[in-house]
C-alpha positions in Angstrom: -21.9 -9.2 -14.5 -19.7 -5.9 -14.5 -17.8 -5.2 -10.3 -18.1 -2.6 -7.8 -15.8 -0.9 -6.5 -16.6 0.7 -2.8 -14.8 3.4 -1.3 -15.2 4.5 2.7 -13.3 7.2 2.8 -13.1 6.8 6.9 -11.9 9.4 9.7 -8.4 6.8 9.9 -8.2 4.7 6.8 -8.9 5.1 3.0 -11.3 1.0 1.9 -11.7 0.0 -1.5 -13.7 -3.2 -1.5 -14.2 -5.1 -5.0 -17.7 -6.2 -5.6 -19.1 -8.5 -8.0 -22.7 -9.8 -7.7 -23.3 -8.2 -3.8 -19.8 -10.2 -2.3 -16.8 -8.9 -1.2 -14.3 -10.2 -3.1 -10.9 -7.6 -2.8 -10.0 -5.0 -0.2 -7.2 -2.3 -0.9 -5.9 -0.4 1.6 -4.8 3.3 1.7 -4.1 6.4 3.9 -7.6 8.1 5.1 -7.5 11.3 2.9 -6.0 14.0 4.2 -2.7 11.5 5.8 -1.1 11.0 2.1 1.5 12.6 2.7 3.2 10.5 6.9 5.3 9.1 5.8 4.9 4.9 4.7 6.7 2.5 3.2 6.3 1.9 -0.6 3.5 -0.1 -1.6 2.1 -2.2 -4.7 1.0 -0.1 -7.4 3.4 3.1 -5.5 5.3 4.9 -7.7 8.3 5.8 -7.0 11.9 7.7 -8.2 14.9 5.5 -8.2 18.5 5.3 -8.5 20.2 2.4 -10.5 23.0 1.2 -7.8 24.0 -2.0 -9.2 23.3 -4.2 -12.5 23.3 -7.5 -12.3 23.2 -9.6 -15.3 23.3 -13.4 -13.5 20.1 -12.1 -12.1 18.8 -10.6 -15.0 18.0 -7.2 -14.1 19.5 -4.5 -11.7 18.8 -4.2 -7.8 17.9 0.1 -7.3 17.9 2.5 -4.4 14.1 3.7 -3.7 14.3 5.0 -0.2 13.2 2.0 1.6 15.3 0.0 4.1 15.7 -3.1 0.8 16.9 -2.2 -2.3 14.5 -3.4 -5.0 14.9 -4.9 -8.1 14.0 -4.2 -12.0 13.8 -7.1 -13.8 15.7 -6.5 -17.3 12.0 -7.1 -19.3 10.2 -5.0 -17.6 12.0 -2.7 -20.6 14.1 -0.2 -19.1 17.8 0.3 -20.6 19.9 2.2 -17.8 22.7 2.1 -16.3 24.7 2.8 -13.1 23.8 5.5 -11.1 21.1 6.7 -13.8 17.4 7.7 -12.1 14.6 7.0 -13.4 10.2 6.7 -12.4 9.2 2.9 -11.6 5.8 0.9 -10.5 5.9 -1.0 -7.4 5.0 -4.2 -9.1 5.4 -6.2 -6.1 6.2 -4.0 -2.0 9.2 -5.5 0.1 8.0 -9.2 1.1 9.6 -11.6 4.3 13.0 -9.8 3.9 13.2 -8.9 -0.1 12.9 -5.5 -1.6 10.6 -4.9 -3.2 10.1 -5.8 -7.4 9.7 -2.9 -10.0 8.6 -2.4 -13.6 9.6 1.0 -15.7 5.6 0.5 -17.7 4.1 3.0 -15.2 2.9 6.0 -17.0 0.6 3.3 -18.3 -0.8 2.0 -15.2 -2.5 5.7 -14.3 -4.5 8.4 -15.5 -3.3 10.8 -17.5 -3.7 14.1 -15.4 -2.1 11.9 -12.8 1.3 10.2 -14.5 2.2 13.9 -15.3 1.9 15.8 -11.7 3.9 11.9 -11.0 6.0 12.7 -13.6 9.3 14.4 -11.6 13.1 13.0 -12.3 14.6 15.0 -9.2 15.3 14.2 -5.5 15.8 10.2 -5.9 15.5 8.0 -4.6 11.8 9.1 -3.3 8.4 7.7 -3.3 6.3 10.1 -5.6 3.0 8.8 -4.8 3.5 10.1 -1.2 0.7 12.4 -1.5 -1.3 11.5 -4.3 -4.8 11.1 -3.4 -5.4 7.9 -1.5 -9.1 7.0 -3.3 -7.3 7.8 -6.7 -5.4 5.3 -6.0 -7.7 3.0 -5.0 -9.1 3.1 -8.1 -6.2 2.5 -9.9 -4.9 -0.1 -8.5 -8.5 -2.0 -8.5 -7.8 -1.2 -12.3 -6.6 -5.2 -12.6 -9.6 -6.4 -11.8 -11.2 -5.2 -15.0 -13.7 -1.9 -15.6 -16.0 -1.7 -12.7 -18.2 0.9 -11.7 -16.9 2.9 -8.6 -19.0 4.3 -5.3 -18.0 6.9 -3.1 -19.3 8.6 0.2 -18.1 11.4 0.6 -19.0 14.5 -2.8 -15.5 15.7 -2.0 -13.7 12.2 -2.5 -15.5 12.2 -6.2 -14.4 15.3 -7.3 -11.1 14.3 -6.9 -11.8 11.1 -8.5 -12.8 13.1 -11.1 -10.1 15.4 -11.5 -8.4 12.4 -12.3 -10.5 11.9 -15.2 -12.6 8.9 -12.8 -16.1 9.0 -13.0 -17.8 7.9 -9.9 -21.6 8.4 -7.4 -22.1 8.8 -4.2 -23.4 7.1 -1.8 -23.0 7.9 1.6 -23.3 4.1 3.2 -20.6 2.0 1.2 -19.2 1.5 4.5 -22.5 -0.4 5.5 -24.0 -2.4 2.6 -22.1 -4.8 2.0 -20.3 -4.4 6.0 -16.8 -3.6 5.0 -15.5 -3.8 8.4 -16.8 -7.5 8.8 -15.5 -8.6 5.0 -12.4 -7.5 6.3 -12.7 -10.1 9.8 -14.0 -12.2 7.3 -10.8 -12.8 5.8 -8.6 -12.5 9.2 -10.5 -16.3 10.3 -8.5 -19.3 9.9 -11.9 -20.6 8.9 -14.3 -20.0 5.5 -17.7 -21.6 5.5 -18.9 -22.9 2.0 -22.6 -24.6 3.4 -23.9 -27.4 5.5 -21.3 -27.6 8.1 -17.8 -28.1 5.4 -15.6 -25.2 4.9 -11.9 -24.2 4.6 -9.2 -24.3 7.0 -6.8 -21.1 6.1 -2.6 -21.6 7.1 -0.1 -19.3 5.4 3.6 -20.5 6.1 6.7 -19.4 4.5 6.7 -22.5 2.2 3.6 -20.6 1.0 -0.5 -21.8 2.3 -2.4 -24.7 2.8 -5.6 -24.5 2.4 -8.2 -27.7 3.8 -11.7 -28.8 2.9 -13.3 -30.4 5.7 -16.7 -31.9 5.2 -18.1 -30.9 8.9 -21.0 -32.1 9.4 -21.4 -32.3 5.6 -20.8 -35.7 5.2 -23.5 -37.5 6.0 -25.7 -34.4 4.2 -25.9 -36.1 0.6 -25.0 -39.7 -1.1 -21.3 -39.2 -2.2 -20.6 -36.2 -0.5 -16.7 -35.5 -1.3 -18.3 -34.9 -4.8 -20.2 -32.0 -3.1 -18.0 -30.4 -0.7 -15.4 -30.4 -3.2 -17.8 -28.7 -5.6 -19.3 -25.9 -3.0 -15.7 -25.4 -2.3 -14.3 -24.9 -6.5 -16.7 -21.7 -6.3 -15.3 -20.3 -3.3 -11.7 -20.6 -3.4 -10.6 -18.4 -5.1 -12.5 -15.7 -4.1 -12.2 -15.8 -0.6 -8.0 -16.6 -1.9 -8.6 -13.1 -3.2 -9.7 -11.6 -0.4 -7.7 -12.3 1.7 -5.1 -11.3 -1.1 -2.9 -14.5 -0.8 -0.5 -14.8 -3.4 2.8 -17.5 -4.2 2.4 -21.5 -3.8 -1.0 -22.8 -2.4 -1.8 -25.9 -2.1 -5.3 -27.1 -1.5 -6.3 -30.0 0.4 -9.9 -30.9 -1.3 -11.7 -34.4 0.4 -10.4 -38.1 -2.7 -12.8 -37.4 -5.1 -15.1 -40.6 -5.4 -14.2 -41.7 -8.8 -11.7 -40.2 -12.1 -14.1 -38.2 -14.0 -15.0 -36.9 -10.5 -11.6 -35.5 -10.1 -12.2 -34.2 -13.5 -15.3 -32.6 -12.9 -13.5 -31.0 -10.2 -10.3 -28.9 -12.4 -13.3 -28.4 -14.7 -15.4 -26.6 -12.2 -11.4 -25.1 -10.4 -10.6 -24.3 -14.1 -14.5 -21.9 -15.1 -14.3 -19.1 -12.4 -13.1 -16.2 -13.1 -9.3 -15.4 -14.2 -9.6 -11.9 -13.1 -10.6 -11.6 -9.7 -7.8 -14.4 -8.4 -5.1 -14.8 -11.4 -3.7 -18.7 -11.1 -1.9 -21.1 -12.4 -3.2 -24.7 -11.9 -0.9 -27.5 -11.0 -2.0 -30.9 -11.3 -5.2 -32.3 -9.4 -3.8 -35.7 -7.7 -6.6 -38.7 -7.2 -6.5 -38.4 -3.6 -7.3 -34.7 -4.1 -4.5 -32.4 -3.2 -3.9 -29.9 -5.8 -1.3 -26.7 -6.4 -1.1 -24.2 -7.6 0.3 -20.7 -8.5 -0.6 -17.1 -8.4 1.2 -14.0 -8.3 2.1 -12.4 -5.0 2.3 -8.9 -5.3 0.6 -7.4 -2.2 1.0 -8.0 1.3 -1.8 -11.5 2.4 -4.7 -9.9 5.3 -3.0 -11.9 7.6 0.8 -9.6 7.0 -1.2 -6.4 7.0 -3.2 -6.8 10.2 -0.3 -8.7 12.6 3.2 -9.0 13.7 5.6 -11.3 14.9 5.1 -11.7 19.3 5.3 -15.2 20.8 2.3 -17.0 21.6 0.2 -14.5 21.2 -1.8 -14.2 18.4 -4.4 -14.6 16.5 -2.4 -18.0 14.7 0.3 -19.1 16.3 3.6 -16.5 17.0 1.6 -13.3 15.4 -0.8 -10.5 17.2 -3.1 -7.9 15.4 -0.5 -4.9 15.3 -1.6 -1.6 17.4 -2.1 0.9 13.6 -4.2 -2.3 12.6 -6.8 -2.5 15.5 -6.8 1.8 16.4 -7.9 1.6 12.5 -11.0 -0.7 13.4 -11.7 1.0 16.7 -12.0 4.3 14.4 -14.2 2.6 11.9 -16.5 1.0 14.8 -16.9 4.4 16.3 -18.3 5.8 13.0 -20.0 3.1 11.8 -22.2 3.6 14.6 -21.6 7.4 14.6 -23.5 8.0 11.0 -26.0 4.9 12.6 -27.3 6.7 15.1 -27.1 10.3 13.7 -29.5 10.5 17.9 -26.9 8.8 20.0 -24.0 9.7 21.7 -21.0 6.9 21.0 -18.0 5.6 23.3 -15.0 4.0 22.9 -14.0 1.6 25.7 -10.0 0.6 25.4 -7.1 0.0 27.6 -3.8 2.2 28.1 -1.8 0.9 25.0 -4.7 1.7 22.4 -5.9 5.4 24.0 -1.8 6.1 24.1 -2.0 5.5 19.9 -5.4 7.2 19.1 -3.8 10.0 21.0 -0.8 10.3 18.6 -3.3 10.3 16.0 -5.8 14.0 16.4 -6.4 13.9 13.1 -9.1 10.8 13.7 -10.9 12.6 15.9 -10.9 15.8 14.8 -12.5 14.1 11.3 -15.1 12.2 13.3 -16.4 15.5 15.3 -16.2 17.4 11.8 -18.3 14.8 10.4 -20.4 13.9 13.1 -20.8 15.9 15.3 -18.8 15.5 19.6 -21.1 12.7 19.8 -18.4 10.9 21.3 -15.8 9.0 24.2 -13.2 7.6 24.8 -12.5 5.6 27.7 -9.4 4.3 29.9 -11.1 0.2 30.3 -8.9 -1.2 32.6 -10.9 -5.1 32.1 -9.4 -5.2 28.4 -6.6 -7.0 27.4 -4.0 -5.0 25.5 -5.9 -4.1 21.7 -8.7 -4.7 22.4 -12.3 -2.9 22.6 -15.6 -2.1 22.7 -17.3 0.2 21.2 -21.3 1.2 23.3 -23.4 4.0 23.3 -23.4 5.7 26.4 
């Protein structure tokens, strides 16, 4: 079945949702259309103009200044033969993560539509982010290409025109954000557990050394004969879609329930190998007799947890992390926009604390876009009863 890429151009953010059989299996995030020139760190798929700072033959590449805090690294196998001090254009294969600089690739033209590649082919003024200012919807369409050829559906006519100018075809459906519900998928991708039926679930724990996925039978243990094998089979069907939606990469350890026999273990391996590699690229390791599997996936981007949260003591959705103010503000604006769209005659109110309202005050363009699209049917109200970085959206 051919995937469908939904592009929701919201007032505060542009979101891409890659769907397969109606299920969201991958999420992409970019600035709202109109905010593309706002300063930001280079991310996966961005095009940068960098300057070679130092060759590193022992490491198999060179360090590159791309204008960010950390120097990027260009592997020699990327195909670039450049001397120290030379400027060139690169694609960010992996952004700076965990205190390590970005990883670059010199083969950037093939990843872009011809019109966009020509517009970005500027070799003066290094180092800088060349794709700063590139249309957000176009960039999301580019980032989704490695996951297979997808039909593209957008929620605004001007977005279709921008894609067409880069040679990308799409259709318009104003209800993109509602079916399937993109915000619900975003929230689910941050949950520590994902249900797999009959009370069984997967538990996710991201650590500095890798990601651990625990398969828990829960209530399914009483549901069938040889329940471990049944639960493992369902988990195998869901595992890679969940990892993809959570944007998890690197080393992943999956603790399946102990298979009932050697034959059951082989069937589990077969079920894992049969899953679409395009949705979640990975290399499977060994599956131990007790059900522990290790696998490796390319780490090309921030995980959803890293994107949405920051370190903050003990107040967190996971130990040591809390939702960032920017993330919370964007979710609030998306919630308002969804209600305004679904209830065209109703006034909508956002209740929030000082921290969130002060942040939204700094982003007046988001409120202006909401009013331009839906009229002045919204109100922001200070509500001290709400804890920091929390909000309510209600009818006024």
